[in-house]
C-alpha positions as CSV (number, residue, x, y, z in Angstrom):
1,M,-58.7,-6.8,31.7
2,K,-56.6,-9.9,32.6
3,S,-59.3,-11.1,35.1
4,A,-62.0,-10.5,32.5
5,I,-60.2,-12.5,29.9
6,S,-59.6,-15.2,32.4
7,L,-63.3,-15.4,33.2
8,L,-64.2,-15.6,29.5
9,N,-61.6,-18.4,28.9
10,R,-62.9,-20.2,32.0
11,R,-66.5,-20.0,30.7
12,K,-65.4,-21.1,27.2
13,F,-63.6,-24.1,28.6
14,L,-66.7,-25.0,30.7
15,L,-69.1,-24.7,27.9
16,T,-66.8,-26.6,25.4
17,G,-66.6,-29.5,27.9
18,T,-70.2,-29.6,28.8
19,I,-72.1,-29.1,25.6
20,G,-69.5,-29.7,22.9
21,A,-70.3,-33.4,22.7
22,S,-74.0,-32.9,22.1
23,G,-73.9,-30.6,19.1
24,L,-77.3,-29.3,20.0
25,I,-78.5,-26.1,21.5
26,L,-82.0,-24.7,21.5
27,G,-82.9,-27.5,19.1
28,T,-80.4,-26.4,16.4
29,K,-77.5,-28.6,15.3
30,V,-74.3,-26.6,15.2
31,S,-70.6,-27.2,15.5
32,G,-68.9,-27.2,18.9
33,K,-67.2,-23.9,18.2
34,N,-70.5,-22.2,17.2
35,M,-72.3,-23.7,20.1
36,V,-69.9,-22.2,22.6
37,K,-70.4,-18.8,20.9
38,E,-74.2,-19.1,21.0
39,A,-74.1,-20.2,24.7
40,L,-71.8,-17.4,25.7
41,A,-74.1,-14.9,24.0
42,A,-77.2,-16.4,25.6
43,N,-75.8,-16.3,29.1
44,F,-76.2,-19.9,30.2
45,P,-75.9,-22.1,32.1
46,I,-77.4,-20.0,34.9
47,V,-79.4,-20.5,38.0
48,I,-81.5,-17.9,39.9
49,S,-83.4,-18.1,43.2
50,T,-85.4,-16.0,45.7
51,W,-84.0,-14.3,48.7
52,D,-80.6,-14.3,50.4
53,F,-80.6,-18.0,51.2
54,G,-80.7,-18.5,47.5
55,I,-76.9,-17.9,47.4
56,P,-75.8,-21.2,49.0
57,A,-78.6,-22.9,47.2
58,N,-77.4,-21.6,43.8
59,Q,-73.9,-22.6,44.6
60,E,-75.0,-26.2,45.2
61,A,-77.0,-26.2,41.9
62,W,-74.0,-24.8,40.1
63,K,-71.9,-27.9,41.0
64,I,-74.2,-29.7,38.6
65,L,-74.7,-27.1,36.0
66,S,-71.0,-26.4,35.7
67,K,-70.4,-30.0,34.7
68,G,-73.0,-30.0,32.0
69,G,-75.7,-31.5,34.2
70,R,-79.4,-31.3,33.8
71,A,-81.3,-28.3,35.1
72,L,-83.8,-30.6,36.9
73,D,-81.0,-32.2,38.9
74,A,-79.5,-28.8,39.7
75,V,-82.7,-27.2,41.1
76,E,-83.5,-30.3,43.3
77,A,-80.0,-30.3,44.7
78,G,-80.0,-26.5,45.2
79,V,-83.2,-26.1,47.2
80,R,-82.3,-29.1,49.4
81,I,-79.8,-26.8,51.0
82,P,-82.2,-24.4,52.7
83,E,-84.6,-27.4,53.3
84,A,-81.9,-28.8,55.6
85,D,-80.7,-25.6,57.2
86,P,-81.5,-25.5,60.9
87,N,-81.3,-21.7,60.9
88,N,-84.0,-21.4,58.2
89,H,-87.5,-21.3,59.8
90,S,-89.4,-20.7,56.5
91,V,-88.2,-23.6,54.4
92,G,-87.8,-27.3,55.3
93,A,-87.2,-29.3,58.4
94,A,-86.6,-26.3,60.8
95,G,-89.8,-24.5,59.6
96,Y,-92.1,-22.9,62.1
97,P,-95.3,-25.0,62.8
98,D,-98.9,-24.2,62.3
99,R,-101.1,-23.0,65.1
100,D,-101.5,-26.6,66.4
101,G,-97.8,-27.3,66.5
102,H,-97.5,-29.3,63.2
103,V,-94.6,-28.7,60.8
104,T,-96.1,-29.2,57.4
105,L,-94.0,-28.9,54.2
106,D,-95.0,-28.0,50.6
107,A,-92.9,-28.3,47.4
108,C,-93.2,-28.7,43.6
109,I,-90.8,-29.3,40.8
110,M,-91.1,-29.0,37.0
111,D,-88.8,-30.0,34.1
112,E,-88.2,-28.9,30.5
113,K,-90.7,-31.5,29.2
114,G,-93.6,-30.2,31.2
115,N,-93.5,-33.0,33.7
116,C,-94.2,-31.9,37.2
117,G,-94.9,-33.2,40.7
118,G,-95.7,-31.8,44.1
119,V,-96.5,-32.5,47.8
120,A,-98.5,-30.4,50.2
121,A,-99.1,-30.4,53.9
122,M,-96.7,-33.3,54.3
123,E,-95.4,-34.1,57.8
124,Y,-92.4,-36.1,59.1
125,V,-90.3,-36.0,55.9
126,D,-87.6,-33.4,55.7
127,H,-86.9,-33.0,51.9
128,P,-90.3,-32.4,50.2
129,I,-88.6,-31.3,47.0
130,S,-87.2,-34.9,46.5
131,V,-90.6,-36.4,47.3
132,A,-92.2,-34.0,44.8
133,R,-89.7,-35.2,42.1
134,M,-90.6,-38.8,43.0
135,V,-94.3,-38.0,42.6
136,M,-93.5,-36.7,39.1
137,E,-91.4,-39.6,38.1
138,K,-93.1,-42.6,39.8
139,T,-96.8,-41.8,39.7
140,P,-99.4,-40.7,37.2
141,H,-100.3,-37.8,39.6
142,V,-99.1,-34.3,40.0
143,L,-99.9,-33.6,43.7
144,L,-100.1,-35.7,46.8
145,V,-101.1,-34.2,50.1
146,G,-101.1,-34.8,53.9
147,E,-100.9,-38.3,55.2
148,G,-101.0,-39.7,51.6
149,A,-97.8,-37.7,50.7
150,T,-96.1,-39.0,53.9
151,Q,-97.1,-42.5,53.2
152,F,-95.9,-42.3,49.6
153,A,-92.5,-40.9,50.8
154,V,-92.0,-43.7,53.4
155,E,-93.0,-46.4,50.9
156,N,-90.2,-45.0,48.6
157,G,-87.4,-45.0,51.2
158,F,-87.7,-41.7,53.0
159,K,-87.4,-41.8,56.8
160,K,-90.0,-40.4,59.1
161,R,-88.8,-38.1,61.9
162,V,-90.1,-35.4,64.1
163,L,-89.5,-32.1,62.4
164,L,-90.5,-29.7,65.2
165,T,-87.1,-28.5,66.4
166,A,-86.5,-27.2,69.9
167,E,-86.1,-23.6,68.7
168,S,-89.2,-23.8,66.6
169,E,-91.2,-25.3,69.4
170,K,-90.0,-22.5,71.7
171,A,-91.1,-19.8,69.2
172,W,-94.5,-21.5,68.8
173,K,-95.1,-21.7,72.6
174,E,-94.2,-18.0,72.9
175,W,-96.6,-17.2,70.1
176,L,-99.4,-19.1,71.8
177,K,-99.3,-16.6,74.7
178,T,-101.2,-14.2,72.4
179,A,-102.1,-16.5,69.5
180,Q,-102.4,-13.4,67.2
181,Y,-101.9,-14.0,63.6
182,K,-100.2,-10.9,62.1
183,P,-98.0,-11.7,59.1
184,E,-95.3,-9.3,58.4
185,I,-94.0,-8.5,54.9
186,N,-90.3,-9.2,54.0
187,T,-89.7,-11.4,57.1
188,E,-87.6,-14.0,55.3
189,N,-84.2,-12.3,56.1
190,K,-85.2,-12.0,59.7
191,L,-86.1,-15.6,59.7
192,Y,-82.7,-16.6,58.3
193,S,-80.7,-14.5,60.7
194,P,-78.9,-16.4,63.4
195,K,-79.6,-13.5,65.8
196,K,-83.3,-14.0,65.5
197,L,-85.1,-14.3,68.9
198,P,-87.6,-17.1,69.4
199,G,-91.2,-16.1,69.6
200,N,-91.1,-13.1,67.3
201,Q,-94.0,-12.6,64.9
202,Y,-91.8,-13.4,61.9
203,N,-93.8,-15.3,59.4
204,H,-92.6,-17.1,56.4
205,D,-91.2,-17.3,53.0
206,T,-90.2,-19.6,50.2
207,I,-87.3,-20.5,48.0
208,G,-88.1,-20.7,44.3
209,M,-85.3,-21.6,41.9
210,L,-85.0,-21.6,38.1
211,A,-82.1,-23.0,36.1
212,L,-81.1,-22.9,32.5
213,D,-78.6,-25.6,31.7
214,A,-75.9,-25.8,29.0
215,A,-78.3,-27.6,26.7
216,G,-80.6,-24.7,26.8
217,N,-83.3,-26.4,28.9
218,I,-85.1,-24.9,31.9
219,S,-86.4,-26.5,35.1
220,G,-87.7,-25.1,38.3
221,A,-88.3,-26.0,42.0
222,C,-90.2,-24.3,44.8
223,T,-90.3,-25.4,48.5
224,T,-91.5,-24.0,51.8
225,S,-92.8,-24.7,55.3
226,G,-95.5,-22.2,54.6
227,M,-96.9,-19.5,56.9
228,A,-95.9,-19.8,60.5
229,W,-98.9,-20.3,62.8
230,K,-101.2,-21.0,59.8
231,L,-104.5,-23.0,60.2
232,H,-103.7,-26.7,60.1
233,G,-104.1,-27.9,56.6
234,R,-103.5,-24.5,54.9
235,V,-101.6,-24.8,51.6
236,G,-100.2,-21.8,49.8
237,D,-98.9,-21.4,46.2
238,S,-95.6,-23.1,46.6
239,P,-96.6,-26.7,45.6
240,I,-99.1,-25.6,43.0
241,I,-98.0,-25.7,39.4
242,G,-99.0,-22.5,37.7
243,A,-99.1,-20.6,40.9
244,G,-95.8,-20.9,42.8
245,L,-93.9,-22.3,39.8
246,F,-94.3,-22.7,36.1
247,V,-91.9,-23.7,33.3
248,D,-92.5,-23.7,29.5
249,N,-89.3,-24.7,27.8
250,E,-90.2,-22.8,24.6
251,V,-90.5,-19.5,26.6
252,G,-89.0,-19.5,30.1
253,G,-89.9,-20.1,33.7
254,A,-91.2,-18.2,36.7
255,T,-91.6,-18.6,40.4
256,S,-93.2,-16.6,43.2
257,T,-92.8,-15.5,46.8
258,G,-94.9,-13.8,49.4
259,V,-98.6,-14.4,50.3
260,G,-99.5,-17.5,48.4
261,E,-103.3,-17.0,48.5
262,E,-102.9,-13.9,46.2
263,V,-100.5,-15.8,43.9
264,I,-103.0,-18.7,43.6
265,R,-105.9,-16.3,42.8
266,N,-104.0,-14.9,39.9
267,V,-102.2,-18.1,38.7
268,G,-99.1,-15.9,39.1
269,S,-96.2,-17.9,37.7
270,F,-98.2,-19.1,34.7
271,L,-99.2,-15.5,34.0
272,V,-95.6,-14.3,34.0
273,V,-94.6,-17.0,31.5
274,E,-97.5,-16.3,29.3
275,L,-96.6,-12.6,29.3
276,M,-93.0,-13.5,28.3
277,R,-94.6,-15.6,25.5
278,Q,-96.2,-12.4,24.3
279,G,-92.8,-10.6,24.1
280,Y,-92.4,-9.2,27.6
281,K,-88.9,-9.2,29.1
282,P,-88.7,-11.2,32.4
283,E,-88.7,-8.1,34.6
284,D,-91.6,-6.5,32.7
285,A,-93.6,-9.7,32.9
286,C,-93.1,-9.9,36.7
287,K,-94.1,-6.2,37.0
288,E,-97.3,-6.7,35.1
289,A,-98.3,-9.7,37.2
290,V,-97.7,-7.7,40.4
291,N,-99.8,-4.8,39.1
292,R,-102.7,-7.1,38.3
293,I,-102.7,-8.2,41.9
294,I,-102.7,-4.7,43.2
295,K,-105.4,-3.6,40.8
296,K,-107.7,-6.3,42.1
297,K,-107.0,-5.5,45.8
298,P,-105.8,-1.9,46.1
299,E,-106.8,-1.8,49.7
300,L,-104.1,-4.4,50.5
301,S,-101.3,-2.8,48.4
302,K,-99.4,-1.4,51.4
303,T,-99.6,-4.4,53.6
304,L,-99.3,-7.3,51.1
305,Q,-96.1,-8.7,49.7
306,V,-95.9,-10.8,46.6
307,G,-92.9,-11.0,44.3
308,F,-92.1,-12.9,41.1
309,L,-88.8,-14.0,39.6
310,A,-88.4,-15.1,36.0
311,I,-86.0,-16.3,33.3
312,N,-86.3,-16.7,29.6
313,K,-84.7,-19.0,27.1
314,K,-81.9,-16.5,26.4
315,G,-80.8,-16.5,30.0
316,E,-82.3,-13.1,30.7
317,Y,-83.8,-12.7,34.1
318,G,-85.8,-10.3,36.2
319,A,-87.9,-9.8,39.2
320,Y,-90.6,-7.5,40.6
321,A,-92.4,-7.2,43.9
322,I,-95.2,-5.2,45.5
323,Q,-93.1,-3.9,48.4
324,K,-89.4,-3.0,48.8
325,G,-87.1,-5.6,50.3
326,F,-87.3,-8.5,47.9
327,S,-84.0,-9.8,46.8
328,F,-82.9,-12.7,44.5
329,A,-79.6,-14.6,43.9
330,V,-77.9,-15.2,40.6
331,C,-75.2,-17.7,39.8
332,N,-73.4,-18.2,36.5
333,A,-69.8,-18.8,35.2
334,E,-68.8,-15.3,36.1
335,K,-70.1,-15.1,39.7
336,Q,-71.6,-17.6,42.1
337,D,-72.7,-15.3,44.9
338,L,-74.5,-12.4,43.3
339,L,-77.5,-10.9,45.3
340,I,-79.7,-8.4,43.6
341,K,-82.3,-6.1,45.1
342,G,-85.6,-6.6,43.2
343,K,-87.5,-3.6,42.0
344,S,-90.9,-2.9,43.5
345,V,-94.1,-0.8,43.1
346,Y,-93.8,0.8,46.6
């Protein structure tokens, strides 16, 4: 009981300090005391993200959210952690290359005002999420790709460097011995494991992150190195607004993971948000989106993995995947390292 009271007092102190000065929450002017009460009931600030490597990413985002910072700043800072992790071969600089040996990165970001930006198939720059934000804030465009994305990054102060690490190159050369493209489902934890052996057929995954800040605003980020051994130039759902990520500050936000082609074909994250607009709870919205994919391609239902993660304006969250094994991380004032097993159809 004492620890529970301590956590409640800690959260009350946090929220009083971070939002008491604004006097606004969800667009309604209230007193500081009532604001704290509403925020406690609504369960925010909060940040959620896909997979086990979402835990350290969430913890970095929480450093901003816990001080009353903006959700947009939090999600960018959070996903930069796996982007820079040398042990993570599915996101960022240490990502596995395509079949021709090129490491290409994809990312997008979206704020509470509907502003968004992304980069796809970008080489030689190791933090695509920050370049995506710069596309959003410094250009009239939403998406830059390939050489153009790299050029834009360099012109705006990012440094070019070779991204193919020795470990990734070794794995790629081992794969070239057979050059068989056989993606496996739920490979993200194997990819992240320090005990992983180079050359395995481990494929890919993504980190998608959604944050609801103390002001009641939502932002999201999604970043990946894409499918290992993919065709050069292939782009999945991760940098595409409406597919890999979508935020509507009146409703909530959603992000996706798994085989990006199927997410794109179903405009998955947008669908999840629209279902929440119709009254679905986050988990139920994710489940419905998953079922629509299966309905269209039942023959792939046992070999295909797609998962969705969502949050609404109340701070309620949920996830659903086609196959077992999907997990997501949750971070709020009570706990910063919570990992939850997502529900699945199979």
